[in-house]
C-alpha positions in Angstrom: 54.5 -10.2 1.2 51.1 -9.1 0.0 50.4 -5.3 -0.2 48.7 -3.6 2.7 45.0 -3.2 2.2 43.3 0.1 2.0 40.4 1.2 4.3 38.3 4.2 3.6 36.2 6.2 6.0 34.4 9.5 5.3 33.4 12.0 7.9 30.8 14.8 8.0 31.9 16.7 11.1 33.5 19.8 12.4 34.6 18.3 15.7 36.1 14.9 16.6 34.8 12.8 19.5 35.4 9.2 20.7 32.9 7.8 18.1 34.9 9.1 15.2 38.2 8.0 16.8 36.7 4.5 17.4 35.9 4.2 13.7 39.5 5.1 12.8 40.9 2.8 15.4 38.7 -0.1 14.1 39.7 0.8 10.5 43.4 0.5 11.3 43.0 -3.1 12.2 42.2 -3.9 8.5 44.8 -1.9 6.7 46.0 1.6 5.8 43.4 4.3 6.6 42.4 6.9 4.1 39.9 9.5 5.4 37.5 11.4 3.3 36.3 14.9 4.2 33.1 16.2 2.7 33.0 19.5 0.9 30.8 22.3 2.2 28.3 21.6 -0.6 28.1 17.9 0.4 27.9 18.7 4.1 24.9 20.9 3.5 23.2 18.0 1.7 23.7 16.0 4.9 22.0 18.8 6.9 25.3 19.7 8.5 26.2 23.4 8.0 30.0 23.6 8.2 31.5 25.6 11.1 35.1 25.1 10.1 36.1 25.6 6.5 37.2 22.7 4.3 40.9 23.3 4.8 40.5 23.3 8.6 38.5 20.1 8.4 41.2 18.5 6.3 43.9 19.7 8.8 41.9 18.3 11.7 41.7 14.8 10.1 45.4 14.9 9.0 46.5 15.3 12.6 44.6 12.1 13.8 46.9 9.3 14.7 46.6 6.4 12.3 45.4 8.3 9.3 47.7 7.8 6.4 46.0 10.2 3.9 43.2 12.7 3.8 41.2 13.3 0.6 38.2 15.4 -0.3 34.8 13.8 -1.1 32.5 16.1 -3.0 29.4 14.0 -3.0 27.5 12.4 -0.1 27.3 9.2 -2.2 30.4 7.1 -2.4 30.3 5.7 -5.9 32.8 8.1 -7.5 35.3 8.1 -4.7 35.2 4.3 -4.4 35.8 3.7 -8.1 38.7 6.3 -8.0 40.3 5.0 -4.9 39.2 1.3 -5.0 39.6 0.6 -1.3 39.4 -2.9 0.0 37.1 -1.8 2.8 34.7 1.0 3.5 34.0 1.5 7.2 31.2 3.5 8.7 29.1 3.5 11.9 26.2 1.1 11.8 23.7 4.1 12.0 23.6 4.0 8.2 21.9 0.6 8.2 18.5 2.2 8.7 16.7 5.5 7.8 17.7 7.9 5.0 21.4 7.0 5.3 20.7 3.5 4.1 20.6 4.9 0.6 24.2 6.0 0.9 25.2 2.6 2.2 23.4 0.8 -0.6 25.2 3.0 -3.1 28.6 2.2 -1.5 27.8 -1.5 -1.5 27.0 -1.5 -5.2 30.2 0.3 -6.1 32.4 -2.0 -3.9 30.7 -5.1 -5.5 32.2 -4.2 -8.9 35.6 -5.3 -7.8 35.0 -7.3 -4.6 35.4 -4.6 -1.9 33.6 -4.9 1.4 31.7 -2.8 3.9 32.5 -3.0 7.6 29.7 -1.7 9.8 31.1 -0.5 13.1 28.7 -0.3 16.2 27.8 3.3 16.6 29.1 5.1 19.7 26.2 6.2 21.9 28.4 7.3 24.8 27.4 10.3 26.9 30.5 12.1 25.8 29.9 11.6 22.1 26.2 12.7 22.4 27.3 15.8 24.4 29.7 16.8 21.7 27.1 16.3 19.0 24.5 18.3 20.9 27.0 21.1 21.6 27.7 21.3 17.8 24.0 21.6 17.0 23.5 24.2 19.7 26.3 26.2 18.1 24.5 26.0 14.8 21.3 27.4 16.4 23.0 30.5 17.9 21.9 33.8 16.4 25.4 35.0 15.5 25.9 31.9 13.4 22.4 31.3 12.1 21.9 34.7 10.6 24.3 34.2 7.6 23.1 30.6 6.8 20.7 31.7 4.0 23.4 33.6 2.2 25.7 30.6 2.5 23.0 28.2 1.2 22.3 30.4 -1.9 26.0 30.1 -2.7 26.1 26.3 -2.1 22.8 25.0 -3.4 21.3 25.0 -6.8 18.1 26.2 -5.3 17.1 26.8 -1.7 13.8 25.2 -0.6 11.9 26.8 2.3 8.7 25.6 3.9 6.3 27.5 6.2 6.4 26.8 9.9 4.3 28.3 12.6 5.3 26.5 15.8 8.2 24.6 17.4 6.6 21.3 16.2 6.2 22.4 12.6 9.8 23.7 12.8 10.9 20.2 13.8 9.0 18.7 10.8 10.9 21.1 8.5 14.2 20.3 10.3 14.0 16.6 10.3 12.0 15.5 7.2 14.4 13.7 4.8 13.4 11.6 1.7 15.2 9.5 -0.8 13.8 9.6 -4.3 15.9 6.7 -5.7 18.8 9.0 -6.7 19.0 11.8 -4.2 18.6 12.5 -0.5 16.5 15.6 -0.2 15.2 17.9 2.6 14.1 21.5 3.2 16.9 24.0 3.5 15.1 26.8 5.3 12.0 27.8 7.1 9.4 30.5 6.3 7.6 32.1 9.1 4.4 33.3 7.4 2.2 36.1 8.5 -0.8 34.2 7.2 0.0 31.0 8.9 1.1 32.6 12.1 -2.2 34.5 12.2 -4.2 31.4 11.3 -2.6 29.4 14.1 -3.8 32.1 16.5 -7.2 32.2 15.0 -6.8 35.8 13.8 -7.4 37.3 10.3 -4.3 38.0 8.1 -4.5 41.8 8.3 -1.4 42.5 10.4 -3.6 42.1 13.5 -1.1 39.8 15.3 1.5 42.2 16.7 5.2 41.9 16.2 5.8 40.9 19.8 3.6 37.9 19.3 5.2 37.0 16.0 8.7 37.3 17.5 7.6 34.7 20.1 6.9 32.3 17.2 10.4 32.9 16.0 11.8 32.1 19.4 9.7 28.9 19.7 11.1 27.7 16.3 14.8 28.8 16.9 14.9 27.0 20.3 14.4 23.6 18.6 15.9 24.0 15.1 19.1 25.0 13.3 18.0 25.9 9.8 17.8 29.5 8.5 14.6 31.5 9.0 13.0 33.7 6.4 10.5 36.0 8.1 7.3 37.3 6.4 7.4 41.0 7.3 4.2 41.9 5.5 4.5 45.6 4.4 7.1 46.3 7.1 4.8 48.8 8.6 5.9 52.4 9.0 9.5 53.0 8.1 10.1 54.3 11.6 8.8 50.9 13.0 10.5 48.8 10.4 14.0 49.8 11.6 13.2 48.4 15.0 11.9 45.2 13.5 15.2 44.8 11.6 17.2 45.1 14.8 15.1 42.6 16.6 15.2 40.1 13.8 19.0 40.4 13.8 19.1 39.6 17.5 16.9 36.6 17.0 19.2 35.2 14.4 16.7 35.5 11.4 18.4 35.2 8.0 16.0 37.3 5.9 12.9 39.5 6.1 10.6 39.8 3.1 8.5 43.0 2.9 5.9 43.8 0.2 5.6 47.1 -1.6 2.0 47.8 -0.4 0.6 50.4 2.0 -2.5 50.6 4.1 -4.5 47.7 5.7 -2.8 44.4 4.7 -4.8 42.0 2.6 -3.7 38.7 1.3 -2.1 39.1 -2.2 -4.0 36.2 -3.8 -7.2 38.3 -3.6 -5.5 40.7 -6.0 -7.4 43.9 -7.0 -10.6 42.5 -5.5 -9.4 43.4 -2.1 -8.7 47.1 -2.7 -4.9 46.9 -2.1 -2.7 49.9 -2.7 0.9 49.7 -3.9 3.5 52.0 -2.4 5.4 54.4 -4.6 8.8 53.3 -5.8 10.4 56.2 -3.9 8.5 55.4 -0.7 9.4 51.7 -0.7 13.0 52.5 -1.6 13.2 54.8 1.4 11.9 51.9 3.7 14.5 49.4 2.3 17.3 51.9 2.7 16.3 52.7 6.3 16.3 49.0 7.1 19.7 48.5 5.7 21.1 51.5 7.6 19.6 50.1 10.8 21.4 46.8 10.5 24.3 46.0 12.9 25.6 43.1 10.8 25.7 42.4 7.0 24.1 39.0 7.6 20.3 39.8 7.5 18.9 39.9 4.0 16.1 42.5 3.3 14.2 41.1 0.3 11.7 43.2 -1.6 8.5 41.6 -2.6 7.0 43.1 -5.8 3.2 43.2 -6.1 2.9 44.7 -9.5 1.7 41.4 -11.2 -0.7 40.8 -8.4 -2.2 44.2 -8.8 -2.3 44.2 -12.6 0.3 46.9 -12.9 2.2 45.1 -15.6 5.6 43.6 -16.3 7.3 46.9 -17.0 6.3 48.3 -13.7 7.5 45.1 -11.9 10.9 45.3 -13.7 11.3 49.0 -13.0 10.6 48.4 -9.3 13.0 45.5 -9.1 15.8 47.7 -10.5 15.1 50.5 -8.1 14.7 48.3 -5.1 18.1 46.6 -5.7 19.7 50.0 -6.1 18.2 51.1 -2.8 19.9 48.2 -1.1 17.6 45.2 -1.3 19.5 41.9 -0.9 17.0 40.0 -3.0 13.8 40.3 -5.0 10.6 38.3 -4.6 8.1 38.3 -7.5 4.6 37.1 -6.9 1.6 36.1 -9.1 -1.9 34.9 -8.6 -2.1 33.3 -12.0 -2.5 29.5 -12.3 0.2 29.3 -14.9 3.9 30.4 -14.3 4.2 32.2 -17.6 4.5 35.7 -16.2 6.7 34.7 -13.4 9.1 33.0 -15.7 9.1 36.0 -18.1 9.9 38.3 -15.2 12.7 36.1 -14.0 14.2 35.9 -17.5 14.0 39.6 -18.1 15.4 40.4 -14.6 18.3 38.1 -15.2 19.2 39.9 -18.4 19.7 43.0 -16.3 21.0 41.5 -13.0 22.7 38.1 -12.8 23.6 38.3 -9.1 20.7 39.5 -6.9 18.9 36.5 -5.5 15.4 35.8 -6.9 12.6 34.4 -4.6 9.4 32.8 -5.8 6.3 31.4 -4.0 4.6 28.9 -6.2 1.2 28.7 -4.4 -1.2 29.3 -7.3 1.1 28.2 -10.1 2.0 25.0 -8.2 2.7 22.8 -11.3 6.1 24.3 -11.9 9.1 22.4 -10.5 12.1 23.6 -8.6 14.4 22.6 -11.5 12.3 24.6 -14.0 12.4 27.7 -11.7 16.2 27.3 -11.3 16.6 27.3 -15.1 15.0 30.8 -15.1 17.4 32.1 -12.4 15.4 31.5 -9.3 17.4 31.0 -6.1 14.8 30.5 -3.4 11.5 28.7 -3.6 9.1 29.1 -0.6 6.3 26.7 0.1 4.3 29.3 2.0 1.3 27.7 3.5 1.1 23.9 2.7 1.6 22.6 6.3 -1.2 24.8 7.6 -3.5 23.9 4.8 -2.9 20.1 5.2 -3.3 20.2 9.0 -6.6 21.9 9.1 -8.7 19.4 7.0 -7.1 16.5 8.8 -7.9 18.0 12.3 -11.4 18.9 11.2 -12.1 15.5 9.9 -10.9 13.9 13.1 -13.1 16.2 15.2 -16.2 15.4 13.1 -15.6 11.7 13.2 -15.3 11.7 17.0 -18.6 13.6 17.3 -20.3 11.1 14.9 -19.0 7.9 16.6 -18.9 9.2 20.2 -15.5 7.6 20.5 -12.0 7.8 19.0 -11.5 4.3 17.7 -12.6 5.1 14.2 -9.9 7.8 13.8 -7.1 5.9 15.3 -5.7 4.3 12.1 -4.9 7.6 10.6 -3.3 9.2 13.7 0.4 9.3 14.2 1.4 7.4 17.4 2.2 9.9 20.2 5.5 8.0 20.7 6.5 8.9 17.1 5.7 12.6 17.8 7.7 12.6 21.0 10.8 11.2 19.2 10.8 14.3 17.1 11.6 16.3 20.2 15.2 16.2 21.4 15.9 16.1 25.2 18.7 18.0 26.7 
């Protein structure tokens, strides 16, 4: 009697529905079923923040009828697990035949081909019940009480967290759903940055803290209604300390993961103007008091207050920046952001190296707008935890819209611009229906 064949299926989920059970049922027809459960790190790569911990997910799968064994898969790609297990078949829903998941299927197929294994693509379950369960899980991920801690979790799980600016529900969906495959890795943005500059620009207002917090909170609400990824909020100077404590409470209620405030006082001017804009840096004591007051105002430990240091922007020197970083962390700051208007990253990297010699735990945040040739991997080598692409969506949208408007005026019709426009149907598919 020939030995029973092995069938492998891997799941990236916190909840079982009929689609998952159907895959296991189909797998049983071909042999003994071994189920893989992705680690937290791998689930995050798949844009699925785990609600249950790994042990709970393993236990959930162990209890499913027909599963003979449950193992842990620590990579979204299958090559290592296939070569270790050498299953006769790998089963998966046929949703991985197209889109970004195709890269994972191709990887599995190559590994199986080394010894003659096969893939079985099972028709994906599109039932109302399965879709309802999936939507409920995503809704849970978007809830404030869950969403607040996601940035801290990502910093633990990811080599470096990538955030991109959003200023509307639609740009939030772009940040949420954009996935690429570079030939080796699937990649996506991990978080969203709600920029004061971009929020103001979208409303046609100057970036001088003219747009009040009530309006900026509405932008947060627009984004949180349609996304699940953590939000980092640009809090400018934080305003008066007495006002900042109320901002902290509101951000907590909205489910924001972090607020970044800069150590300047007076009328806000964009940092990239440097000393030309007549900007004034707060005293170390004054800014420490603001940080401490914000931390005391928190109801939970989830929200991160990150101190943005303007010393390099204002030509106050490296020693001043490092002194401030140490003081701000001692005052309770959950992270430090260092900024520069130089075209080269030299002084940023020097700050990061010297800060890491003093502090190897506090998260470091960098915004490579002017020194944009430096890569995420290079920043990570110098101890950076979070990279924020602070205004690129806004800056790319404006010239495209202006060009379209001019061409319509020139040609007195829209035909000439049509080839470079995204079909409205494709835009609509970004938007999920209830």
